[in-house]
C-alpha positions as CSV (number, residue, x, y, z in Angstrom):
1,M,3.2,-47.2,-36.0
2,F,1.7,-45.5,-33.1
3,D,0.1,-48.4,-30.7
4,R,0.2,-46.4,-27.6
5,L,-2.5,-44.0,-28.4
6,D,-4.4,-47.1,-29.4
7,A,-3.6,-48.9,-26.2
8,V,-4.6,-45.2,-24.3
9,K,-8.0,-44.5,-25.9
10,P,-10.5,-46.5,-23.9
11,A,-8.7,-44.9,-21.0
12,L,-9.3,-40.9,-22.3
13,R,-13.2,-41.8,-23.0
14,K,-13.8,-42.6,-19.4
15,L,-11.8,-38.8,-18.8
16,I,-13.8,-37.6,-21.2
17,A,-16.9,-38.9,-19.5
18,A,-15.7,-37.6,-15.8
19,L,-14.8,-34.5,-16.7
20,R,-18.4,-34.2,-18.3
21,E,-19.8,-35.0,-15.2
22,R,-18.8,-31.5,-14.1
23,F,-18.4,-29.4,-17.0
24,D,-20.3,-28.5,-19.8
25,Y,-17.9,-29.5,-22.4
26,A,-14.2,-31.6,-22.4
27,S,-12.0,-32.3,-25.2
28,V,-8.7,-34.2,-25.5
29,L,-6.4,-34.0,-28.2
30,A,-3.7,-37.0,-28.2
31,T,-0.8,-36.3,-30.6
32,D,2.4,-39.1,-31.2
33,E,5.2,-38.3,-33.2
34,R,8.2,-40.3,-34.6
35,M,11.3,-38.2,-36.1
36,R,14.7,-39.8,-37.2
37,S,17.5,-38.5,-39.0
38,W,20.6,-39.7,-41.0
39,R,23.7,-37.9,-41.9
40,I,26.8,-39.4,-43.9
41,A,29.9,-37.1,-44.3
42,R,34.0,-37.2,-44.2
43,S,33.6,-36.6,-40.3
44,G,31.5,-39.8,-40.1
45,I,28.0,-41.2,-39.6
46,T,24.9,-39.9,-37.4
47,I,21.8,-40.9,-36.6
48,S,19.1,-39.0,-34.6
49,S,16.4,-40.0,-33.1
50,E,13.4,-37.9,-31.2
51,G,11.1,-41.0,-30.8
52,D,9.3,-39.1,-28.1
53,G,9.2,-35.8,-28.8
54,G,5.9,-35.0,-29.8
55,Y,3.7,-37.6,-27.7
56,G,1.0,-35.6,-25.2
57,F,-2.2,-34.4,-24.5
58,V,-3.9,-31.6,-24.4
59,I,-7.1,-31.5,-22.5
60,R,-10.0,-28.4,-22.3
61,V,-12.6,-28.2,-20.5
62,F,-15.6,-25.3,-20.9
63,D,-18.7,-24.5,-18.7
64,K,-20.6,-21.3,-19.3
65,A,-18.4,-19.0,-18.3
66,G,-15.4,-20.1,-18.7
67,C,-12.8,-22.5,-19.6
68,A,-9.3,-24.2,-19.1
69,E,-6.6,-26.6,-20.7
70,Y,-3.9,-28.5,-19.2
71,S,-1.0,-30.0,-20.9
72,I,0.5,-33.4,-20.1
73,N,3.4,-35.7,-21.4
74,A,2.2,-39.2,-19.9
75,F,-1.4,-40.4,-19.3
76,S,-3.0,-43.4,-17.4
77,E,-6.6,-44.1,-16.3
78,E,-5.3,-43.5,-12.7
79,M,-5.1,-39.7,-13.5
80,I,-8.4,-39.0,-13.9
81,P,-9.3,-37.9,-10.7
82,E,-6.4,-35.6,-10.1
83,I,-7.2,-34.2,-14.1
84,V,-11.0,-33.8,-13.0
85,Q,-9.8,-31.7,-10.4
86,Q,-6.7,-29.9,-11.7
87,M,-9.6,-28.5,-14.2
88,Q,-12.0,-27.4,-11.2
89,T,-8.9,-25.7,-9.6
90,R,-7.6,-23.9,-12.9
91,L,-11.2,-22.8,-13.7
92,D,-11.5,-21.2,-10.2
93,A,-8.4,-20.1,-10.7
94,A,-9.1,-17.9,-13.3
95,R,-12.2,-16.4,-11.7
96,A,-10.4,-15.5,-8.2
97,A,-8.3,-13.6,-10.5
98,L,-11.1,-11.1,-12.0
99,P,-10.9,-7.9,-9.7
100,E,-14.1,-7.7,-7.7
101,G,-17.6,-6.7,-8.7
102,I,-16.3,-8.0,-12.6
103,A,-18.0,-11.4,-13.1
104,P,-16.9,-13.6,-16.3
105,M,-17.8,-13.0,-19.7
106,P,-19.9,-15.7,-21.0
107,T,-17.7,-18.1,-22.7
108,A,-19.7,-19.9,-26.0
109,I,-19.6,-23.8,-25.8
110,P,-17.6,-25.2,-28.8
111,D,-19.9,-27.0,-31.1
112,D,-19.8,-31.3,-30.2
113,S,-22.6,-32.2,-33.0
114,P,-21.2,-36.0,-33.7
115,A,-18.8,-36.6,-36.4
116,V,-15.8,-39.5,-36.8
117,L,-13.0,-39.3,-38.8
118,K,-10.4,-42.3,-39.3
119,K,-8.0,-41.4,-41.5
120,E,-4.7,-43.1,-42.5
121,A,-2.4,-42.2,-45.0
122,K,-1.0,-44.7,-46.9
123,Y,3.1,-44.7,-47.9
124,E,5.4,-46.7,-50.4
125,I,8.4,-47.2,-48.1
126,D,8.3,-47.0,-44.4
127,P,12.2,-45.6,-43.7
128,A,11.3,-47.1,-40.2
129,E,10.5,-50.4,-41.8
130,L,13.5,-50.0,-44.4
131,G,15.7,-49.4,-41.7
132,D,19.2,-47.5,-40.6
133,E,21.5,-50.1,-42.6
134,A,19.9,-49.5,-46.0
135,I,18.9,-45.9,-46.0
136,L,22.8,-44.8,-44.9
137,E,23.8,-47.6,-47.4
138,Q,21.7,-45.3,-50.1
139,L,23.2,-42.0,-49.0
140,G,26.5,-43.4,-48.9
141,R,26.4,-44.7,-52.4
142,I,25.4,-40.9,-53.6
143,R,27.7,-39.5,-51.6
144,D,30.8,-41.8,-52.8
145,K,29.8,-41.2,-56.6
146,G,30.0,-37.5,-55.8
147,M,32.7,-37.4,-54.4
148,K,34.9,-39.1,-57.7
149,A,33.9,-36.1,-59.0
150,E,37.0,-33.5,-59.6
151,N,37.9,-30.6,-57.0
152,V,35.4,-32.2,-54.2
153,L,36.6,-31.9,-50.9
154,D,33.1,-33.1,-49.2
155,I,29.7,-34.5,-50.0
156,V,27.7,-34.4,-47.1
157,C,24.0,-36.1,-47.2
158,T,21.4,-35.9,-45.0
159,A,17.3,-37.9,-44.4
160,V,15.1,-37.1,-42.1
161,Y,12.1,-38.5,-41.6
162,S,8.5,-37.6,-39.5
163,A,5.5,-39.5,-39.0
164,D,2.4,-38.2,-36.9
165,R,-1.0,-39.4,-35.6
166,K,-3.6,-37.1,-33.7
167,I,-6.7,-38.1,-31.6
168,F,-9.7,-35.6,-31.1
169,L,-11.9,-37.4,-28.7
170,S,-14.9,-35.2,-27.3
171,E,-18.5,-36.7,-25.8
172,H,-19.9,-36.6,-29.7
173,R,-16.4,-36.9,-31.6
174,D,-13.9,-38.7,-32.6
175,L,-11.5,-37.8,-35.1
176,D,-8.4,-40.0,-36.1
177,E,-5.6,-38.7,-38.4
178,S,-2.1,-40.3,-39.1
179,R,0.2,-38.6,-41.9
180,S,2.1,-40.8,-43.2
181,P,6.1,-40.6,-43.0
182,A,7.4,-37.4,-44.6
183,S,10.5,-37.7,-45.5
184,T,13.2,-35.6,-47.4
185,S,17.3,-35.4,-48.0
186,A,20.0,-33.2,-49.6
187,C,23.4,-33.1,-50.4
188,A,25.8,-30.5,-49.5
189,I,28.8,-29.9,-51.8
190,R,32.1,-28.4,-50.9
191,K,34.8,-28.1,-53.0
192,S,38.3,-26.6,-53.3
193,P,38.8,-23.2,-55.1
194,A,39.1,-23.4,-58.5
């Protein structure tokens, strides 16, 4: 489901190696999130997708006198030299902003003891694989059944789906976790006054 994180992971490792040549510590948090929602009501059918809403990277570097962070929504191996320079520029700018005679506070380097995690959530039915038609059909059946009740003007049925994967990489850590699709559904009933 999140193949593009697998595709970019080797380049992220190269980024970590390049950053470590200049900084005491470097890490990258990569995330990819998928969301979709379905709504059926008297006014019609709505399908909303925010497929790339949560795709991005947070890069952090530390030295003994500071840290810098940089967030981006796209990454490729060609960007590595630019990112390394950007991190150095950010650290230099922070130091330059200090009043004269004030030294940066010592900064603790995060623990980077070796750790590996690969946790993939399992699910019975992935709404993305089920498809829009099947989901709308189910919502329609629920709505149609409810519309047969007395004094019902409208029933709005919705379903919302989201799934995500996060990868955290540093020189000695490779943490990878995906959450199974979480989905919720609800129906709101609007009745005529009795």
